[in-house]
Backbone bond lengths (Angstrom), bond angles and torsions (degrees), N, CA, C in turn:
res aa  C-N    CA-C-N  psi(-1)  N-CA   C-N-CA  omega(-1)  CA-C   N-CA-C  phi
1 M - - - 1.442 - - 1.522 112.12 -
2 G 1.292 116.20 -34.10 1.458 117.88 179.07 1.514 111.17 105.77
3 E 1.286 113.33 170.56 1.475 119.97 -178.83 1.530 107.88 -87.42
4 I 1.317 116.02 134.52 1.461 120.43 -176.36 1.513 110.25 -77.63
5 L 1.318 119.35 -43.04 1.453 123.89 -174.61 1.520 110.89 -110.66
6 K 1.331 116.59 126.74 1.470 121.69 178.02 1.512 109.14 -117.04
7 T 1.320 117.74 132.12 1.455 123.27 178.05 1.503 108.89 -108.77
8 I 1.341 115.60 126.14 1.446 122.77 -178.46 1.544 107.17 -124.18
9 T 1.339 116.98 128.01 1.446 120.01 172.73 1.489 108.93 -101.24
10 G 1.283 117.54 143.42 1.460 122.93 -178.30 1.515 111.03 153.35
11 Q 1.316 114.84 -162.38 1.446 120.92 -176.41 1.535 108.36 -130.07
12 L 1.299 115.48 142.27 1.459 121.24 178.28 1.522 109.63 -63.36
13 C 1.324 117.57 127.26 1.457 119.65 -179.43 1.535 112.38 -121.35
14 G 1.312 118.69 -10.06 1.458 119.23 178.15 1.515 110.72 -176.94
15 N 1.343 114.49 152.99 1.470 119.99 175.08 1.529 108.46 -149.05
16 G 1.332 114.84 162.51 1.445 121.13 -176.90 1.507 112.93 -96.62
17 I 1.313 116.27 -159.14 1.442 123.87 -178.24 1.524 108.98 -69.06
18 V 1.344 115.97 140.09 1.446 122.24 -178.70 1.506 110.48 -103.11
19 T 1.332 117.00 131.56 1.468 122.08 173.01 1.514 108.44 -122.98
20 N 1.312 116.56 154.17 1.458 121.93 179.93 1.528 107.40 -102.03
21 E 1.308 115.90 119.46 1.467 121.51 -176.99 1.525 108.41 -124.78
22 G 1.316 118.02 88.29 1.442 121.65 -178.35 1.521 110.18 69.95
23 Q 1.329 117.03 -123.35 1.458 121.36 -179.92 1.514 113.56 -89.91
24 F 1.343 116.93 1.15 1.450 121.38 -177.13 1.514 112.24 -113.07
25 L 1.321 115.75 149.08 1.458 121.39 166.21 1.530 106.60 -96.35
26 V 1.314 116.13 130.49 1.474 120.66 -177.08 1.516 107.81 -113.32
27 Y 1.335 116.41 116.99 1.452 122.77 176.15 1.518 108.17 -90.77
28 E 1.335 115.62 141.74 1.470 120.18 176.87 1.526 111.52 -60.72
29 Y 1.303 115.39 -43.43 1.470 122.20 173.56 1.517 109.19 -156.02
30 V 1.319 115.92 161.05 1.459 123.66 176.21 1.527 106.79 -136.26
31 E 1.344 116.31 129.32 1.464 120.24 177.84 1.530 108.71 -113.65
32 I 1.352 114.10 130.51 1.457 120.99 179.13 1.526 107.35 -120.92
33 K 1.326 114.85 126.56 1.463 120.00 -178.25 1.511 109.34 -104.89
34 N 1.334 115.90 126.40 1.439 121.06 172.39 1.523 108.63 -115.85
35 D 1.327 118.84 -166.63 1.444 121.07 -174.65 1.540 113.33 -64.04
36 Q 1.315 116.47 -39.88 1.455 119.15 -174.56 1.521 114.89 -89.65
37 E 1.329 117.22 -42.28 1.450 119.68 -170.01 1.541 111.15 -149.77
38 T 1.307 114.30 176.71 1.451 122.00 173.76 1.512 108.21 -110.00
39 V 1.342 117.84 123.64 1.453 122.66 -178.31 1.529 107.60 -102.82
40 R 1.340 116.04 131.35 1.452 121.25 -178.24 1.522 110.15 -116.78
41 F 1.316 115.83 126.91 1.457 122.26 176.41 1.523 108.57 -110.77
42 E 1.324 117.29 129.33 1.455 122.19 179.04 1.524 109.05 -92.31
43 S 1.323 117.13 145.09 1.452 125.51 174.86 1.525 111.64 50.21
44 V 1.327 115.66 75.19 1.478 122.21 -176.69 1.536 108.95 -103.45
45 A 1.326 115.92 124.75 1.468 121.58 179.06 1.526 108.07 -109.67
46 M 1.323 114.58 143.95 1.464 119.33 179.51 1.521 110.42 -155.81
47 N 1.300 114.18 162.62 1.460 122.13 174.21 1.528 108.70 -68.61
48 K 1.320 117.86 153.23 1.452 120.83 -177.10 1.531 112.47 -64.02
49 K 1.325 117.50 -32.85 1.473 119.75 177.75 1.526 111.69 -72.57
50 M 1.324 116.31 -29.07 1.454 119.45 177.63 1.515 111.37 -70.98
51 A 1.337 117.22 -28.89 1.460 119.61 178.92 1.523 111.55 -65.08
52 I 1.333 116.88 -34.31 1.461 120.39 177.03 1.518 110.52 -69.89
53 A 1.327 117.63 -42.54 1.467 121.75 -179.76 1.521 112.55 -72.11
54 M 1.322 117.52 -22.23 1.466 120.53 -177.06 1.523 111.61 -64.35
55 K 1.310 118.01 -30.91 1.453 120.52 -175.76 1.526 113.17 -67.78
56 T 1.336 117.87 -27.21 1.448 121.50 -179.65 1.524 112.28 -108.41
57 G 1.318 118.11 10.33 1.450 122.20 -176.04 1.507 114.06 -75.41
58 R 1.311 116.55 150.88 1.465 122.75 176.13 1.521 112.97 -117.40
59 A 1.325 117.36 -17.09 1.460 122.35 175.75 1.534 107.85 -142.49
60 F 1.337 115.52 141.70 1.473 120.26 -173.59 1.513 108.95 -133.85
61 Q 1.338 116.23 146.48 1.449 121.79 173.61 1.521 107.90 -120.45
62 F 1.332 115.74 126.86 1.462 122.47 179.16 1.524 110.00 -116.69
63 A 1.329 116.21 141.60 1.457 121.61 174.48 1.520 107.16 -115.33
64 D 1.319 116.23 125.73 1.453 122.41 -178.46 1.527 108.11 -88.69
65 S 1.341 116.60 118.67 1.461 119.83 -176.55 1.520 112.15 -68.86
66 K 1.305 119.00 -18.98 1.464 121.03 177.84 1.533 111.04 -68.05
67 N 1.321 116.59 -24.63 1.458 121.17 -179.82 1.513 114.11 -85.52
68 F 1.344 117.75 -18.07 1.460 117.16 174.29 1.526 112.63 -120.85
69 N 1.324 116.57 15.70 1.467 125.22 167.06 1.524 113.89 50.80
70 T 1.301 117.50 65.22 1.445 120.85 170.41 1.518 107.84 -103.50
71 H 1.305 116.54 176.21 1.467 119.16 -179.88 1.523 110.42 -78.92
72 F 1.325 117.90 -10.06 1.466 121.02 173.83 1.521 109.70 -77.71
73 K 1.300 117.03 151.32 1.475 121.16 175.91 1.525 107.86 -123.70
74 H 1.314 117.33 52.33 1.454 122.31 -176.62 1.534 109.23 -125.64
75 Q 1.319 114.47 166.91 1.463 121.99 163.53 1.532 104.28 -94.78
76 F 1.317 118.72 130.30 1.451 122.08 -179.81 1.527 109.96 -101.73
77 L 1.312 115.31 131.37 1.472 121.06 172.13 1.513 107.43 -80.43
78 C 1.323 116.71 112.06 1.477 121.00 -175.56 1.511 113.24 -97.97
79 A 1.314 119.55 -29.99 1.449 120.06 -177.08 1.519 109.87 -154.51
80 V 1.359 114.64 146.84 1.448 122.73 178.24 1.511 108.07 -132.28
81 Q 1.327 116.70 132.73 1.483 120.83 175.00 1.508 106.89 -108.78
82 A 1.323 115.57 125.72 1.473 122.04 -178.64 1.520 110.60 -81.91
83 K 1.336 115.71 177.48 1.471 121.75 -179.00 1.530 112.16 -58.48
84 N 1.335 114.78 -41.07 1.467 118.96 -175.04 1.533 113.24 -83.37
85 G 1.325 118.20 -0.24 1.451 120.76 177.23 1.505 114.50 102.02
86 D 1.324 118.19 -7.37 1.453 121.11 177.72 1.526 110.27 -66.83
87 V 1.310 116.44 141.79 1.459 121.45 -177.89 1.526 109.04 -119.33
88 I 1.326 114.25 131.14 1.477 121.41 173.88 1.526 106.29 -114.66
89 S 1.310 116.65 125.06 1.463 119.00 -175.45 1.519 110.56 -132.73
90 D 1.316 115.35 156.27 1.456 123.19 177.75 1.530 107.17 -148.82
91 D 1.332 115.76 104.32 1.463 119.61 -176.14 1.541 111.92 -112.56
92 R 1.323 117.24 23.18 1.470 119.55 -177.73 1.531 112.29 -63.44
93 V 1.301 117.51 -35.17 1.475 120.21 -179.17 1.529 109.89 -65.64
94 L 1.309 117.59 -44.62 1.461 120.71 -179.94 1.539 111.24 -68.36
95 K 1.317 117.97 -37.85 1.450 119.52 177.95 1.520 111.36 -66.08
96 G 1.329 115.62 -40.35 1.482 119.82 176.40 1.493 112.01 -63.52
97 A 1.317 118.30 -41.73 1.466 122.41 178.76 1.509 110.55 -65.47
98 F 1.349 116.74 -36.61 1.469 120.24 177.44 1.519 111.46 -65.32
99 K 1.344 116.72 -42.55 1.464 118.54 -179.62 1.515 112.02 -64.91
100 V 1.335 117.47 -39.44 1.443 120.42 177.95 1.514 110.65 -66.62
101 R 1.315 117.47 -44.42 1.456 122.05 -178.95 1.523 110.72 -64.15
102 R 1.345 116.92 -38.72 1.456 120.07 179.78 1.536 110.39 -67.61
103 F 1.338 116.48 -37.62 1.468 120.67 176.34 1.521 110.36 -63.09
104 L 1.348 116.37 -44.06 1.457 119.62 177.36 1.537 112.29 -63.76
105 A 1.319 115.39 -33.46 1.475 118.94 178.24 1.524 111.40 -65.37
106 F 1.345 116.52 -44.33 1.445 118.47 177.35 1.529 112.22 -68.60
107 L 1.316 115.56 -32.12 1.465 120.43 177.28 1.528 110.88 -69.08
108 S 1.330 117.51 -29.48 1.454 121.21 179.61 1.530 112.62 -74.83
109 L 1.310 118.00 -5.77 1.467 120.02 176.56 1.513 111.81 -76.39
110 I 1.318 117.92 -11.36 1.469 121.21 176.03 1.532 107.60 -67.07
111 P 1.320 119.43 136.43 1.467 123.26 -166.18 1.531 119.88 -43.93
112 P 1.291 124.16 -43.99 1.486 116.28 -176.81 1.541 113.14 -65.07
113 A 1.294 119.49 -26.55 1.462 122.08 -175.41 1.520 112.66 -108.24
114 T 1.297 118.37 17.99 1.468 122.48 -175.97 1.517 112.53 -62.66
115 I 1.313 117.01 -28.22 1.463 121.35 -179.70 1.521 111.37 -64.27
116 L 1.316 117.55 -31.25 1.462 122.24 -176.53 1.533 113.32 -83.54
117 A 1.329 117.88 -14.79 1.468 122.28 -171.67 1.533 113.17 -55.90
118 P 1.345 121.39 -46.98 1.463 118.31 -178.52 1.524 114.26 -62.03
119 F 1.339 116.66 -36.00 1.450 119.93 -179.87 1.530 111.76 -69.73
120 V 1.319 116.39 -36.91 1.452 119.80 -179.25 1.514 110.03 -72.92
121 F 1.334 117.93 -38.75 1.479 120.28 175.79 1.511 111.46 -64.22
122 K 1.347 117.94 -37.59 1.441 121.52 179.05 1.521 110.39 -64.06
123 K 1.331 117.06 -44.55 1.463 121.03 -179.48 1.533 110.74 -65.78
124 A 1.338 117.41 -36.84 1.464 120.61 176.64 1.535 109.59 -64.27
125 G 1.323 117.62 -38.51 1.465 119.88 177.08 1.502 113.33 -65.33
126 E 1.359 116.66 -37.80 1.465 119.86 178.01 1.536 110.96 -65.51
127 I 1.324 116.39 -39.34 1.470 119.18 179.82 1.526 109.80 -67.96
128 K 1.335 117.91 -39.25 1.456 121.11 178.13 1.531 110.96 -63.32
129 A 1.336 116.32 -42.63 1.466 120.03 179.43 1.531 110.33 -64.15
130 A 1.319 118.19 -37.38 1.464 121.47 177.79 1.512 110.85 -67.58
131 S 1.329 117.75 -38.71 1.479 119.30 -179.99 1.516 111.26 -70.23
132 E 1.328 118.74 -26.01 1.450 121.47 176.52 1.543 111.08 -77.59
133 K 1.315 117.91 -24.27 1.478 121.76 179.73 1.509 113.16 -83.73
134 V 1.328 118.22 -9.74 1.465 120.58 -177.47 1.532 108.82 -63.25
135 G 1.320 116.09 128.81 1.450 122.32 177.79 1.516 114.69 93.95
136 E 1.341 118.15 0.39 1.440 121.28 177.80 1.538 108.65 -95.31
137 F 1.328 115.36 112.92 1.457 121.97 -178.10 1.512 109.92 -122.90
138 D 1.335 115.61 157.92 1.462 120.51 169.44 1.520 107.02 -76.10
139 P 1.327 117.87 153.60 1.481 119.13 176.45 1.511 111.32 -60.80
140 I 1.315 116.97 146.77 1.461 121.78 -179.51 1.530 110.70 -68.42
141 D 1.304 116.79 -48.87 1.462 122.09 176.92 1.530 108.69 -100.26
142 K 1.322 116.64 151.91 1.449 119.98 178.53 1.491 112.62 -66.71
143 N 1.321 118.32 -31.85 1.465 122.16 179.79 1.537 110.45 -99.29
144 F 1.300 116.36 28.68 1.436 120.81 -177.41 1.529 110.73 -68.76
145 Y 1.319 116.92 123.63 1.438 121.58 178.64 1.521 107.25 -143.07
146 R 1.284 115.62 134.26 1.457 120.26 -179.22 1.516 109.41 -135.65
147 N 1.319 116.07 130.29 1.435 119.70 178.12 1.511 111.09 -72.78
148 L 1.303 115.62 133.23 1.451 120.24 179.04 1.523 108.82 -104.44
149 K 1.311 115.59 135.20 1.453 120.77 176.50 1.525 107.23 -91.94
150 K 1.309 116.39 123.21 1.449 121.40 -179.54 1.517 108.39 -101.46
151 K 1.327 115.04 136.39 1.448 120.82 176.00 1.516 108.42 -90.87
152 K 1.303 114.97 134.31 1.463 120.38 174.66 1.493 108.67 -98.28
153 M 1.304 113.40 137.46 1.501 117.23 -178.14 1.500 109.44 -107.64
C-alpha cells in the first residue's frame, strides 16, 4: 500500500497555480529543494494557515490520499516545521479517514463481509498511527535545544 506519511526536509523553491477547493488551497505542484535533489509533489492541498507557514518551513510532512483511500486525489500538507523549530500541524484529514475506515471495519463484521474485517481493521490502525505521528520532526540542528515551560497544576 505504501507509506501514508512522508517527511521531507528542505526549503520551498517553487509552486504552481493555486485554486480554492472548499476549505483547502490546492497547488498545482510544490517543489522542495534539499541538499541532494529537488522533490516535486503534484496536486498539493493544504489549510489556508499552512500555506502561510509553508513559505518559511524547513521540514514538511505530506500525506498521500491514495494510500488512505479518500475521495480526494491530492497530497495533503499535514505539518510544517519552521526555522526556529516551531511546528504547525493539521491532521483533520487523517483523523476523518480513520473514523470512516473504523466505521467500515465495524460494518464489515456483519456476516457476508466478515472475511474482510481483519484487513480493514489493520488499515484503520495504520491511518491512526500516521495521524499520531503528524508533527513529529527531527531537530533542525544537531545541537538543537529548547527550554520548555511547564505548567504546574
